N, C-alpha and C positions, 0 to 999 in steps of 0.2 A: 622590454618591460614597459616602456612608454606606450607602446602600441596596445598592449593588453589593458592598461588603465584607461586609455582613451576609448577603447571598444566597450568596456564596462560602463563608463560614464555615458556614452551615447546610448547604450541599451537602457540604462536606468532612466535617462531623460525621456526616451521614447516611450517607455512603459508608463511613466508618470503622465505624459501628454495624452496617451490613449485613455488612461483612466479618467483624467480630467474632462476630456471631450465626451467620454461615455456617460459620465455623471450628469452632464448638461442635458442629455437627451433621455434621461430616465423618466419613466411614467410618473406622474404626480398623482398620488392616491388621496390627496386632501379632499377632493370632492366626495369621495366615498366616506371619509371620516366625518365630513360635515352632514351627510345624509342621516347618519345614525344619531338618534336623540341622546343627549348627554344626561346622565342621571342627576337628579337634584341633590342638594347637599344632604337633606334628610334621608334620602334613599341610600346614599353611600354610607352615612353614619349608621343606619340600621343594619346594613350588610356587614360593616366592619366592627361593630361594637361587640365586645366580649365583657362578661361581668367583672373579671379581675384585671381588665386592661387599665391603662393609665386613665385617670378620671378626666372627664371632658369639662369644658367651660360652658356655662349657660349662654345661649345666644341672646343678644339684645332683644328685648320685647318677647322673651320666651315664656313669660308667665311666672318666672321665678321672682319672688318678692324681693324688693330692696327695702332695707330697714329705714324707717323715718329717723329723724334726729334723736328722739328719746330712745328708740330701740337700738340705734347705733351706740349710744352712750352705755346702755345696758350690756350690749354685746362686748364692747371694749373693756368694760369693767370685768366681765366674766372671763374673757380671754386673758386679761392681765393677771387674774387670780390663778389661772392655770400656769402661765409662764409669761413674765413681763416682756420678754423678747418678741412674743407673738404680735404685739401691737406697736412695734417700733415704727412701722408705717401703717397708720390707721386705715387709709384708703385700700391698701393691699390686704389688710386683715379682713376688711368688709367684703372685698371682692372674693377672697378665698372662702369666706363664710357663705356667700351666695352660691359658690360652687358646691359646698357641703349641703346646702339647702336643696340644690338641684338633685343631688343623690338621694336625699331624704324624700323629696317629692317623687323621685323615680322609683321608690319602693325597694331600694337596695337593702340587703341584710345588714345586721348590726356589725358583723365582722368586716364587711366591705366598707361600710361607713367609716369605721375606725381607721382601717388601712388607708383609705383615700384621704381622710382628714390628716393623718400622719404624713402622708406623701406631700400634701399641699402646703402644710405649715412648717415642715422641717427645712433646714438650710438657712444660710445667712446668719441672723442673730440667734437662731435656735438650731444648733447643730443636730440635736436628736430629741425625740419625744418618746415617752413610754406609751404602751397601749392604753394604760389608764388615763394619761393626759389626752390622748386622741379621743377617748370616750368622753372626757370632760369637754373637749372642744365641740363634739357633736351635741352634747347636752346644752352647752352654752348657745349654740346656734338655734336649736329647737326652742329653748325657753325665751330667747330674746326676740325672734321675729319669724321663725319658720315653723309654725305649728300645724 
């Protein structure tokens, strides 16, 4: 029995050693991968975007307006009227509003705007929103800074 175990152990170690040495001499295809141009971020987003997919965040400097202080106050008041929990963290509420504005500027349909607003604002202090509340959020964003 000892002899059988020893033979299996030696065979396993030998197989492992052959595999390890073989992997050291494997061809490196990294030069081929580097020769291919990598797609830009916008190209990959265009290819992967689907209308009912998870909403995307606007990129910095993307042309999506940021509300000035007066517009921010108006937005916070409007969102608070819809559901006070929406503005528990004002900076987060404004960031989400900019994302909704991105969808508006992107020409998405009313149903998609409501669904995306609902997706963005639900959770945390607001466990659920109705479709009507989601529509009110879109209206608040439009009327405060994203016309």
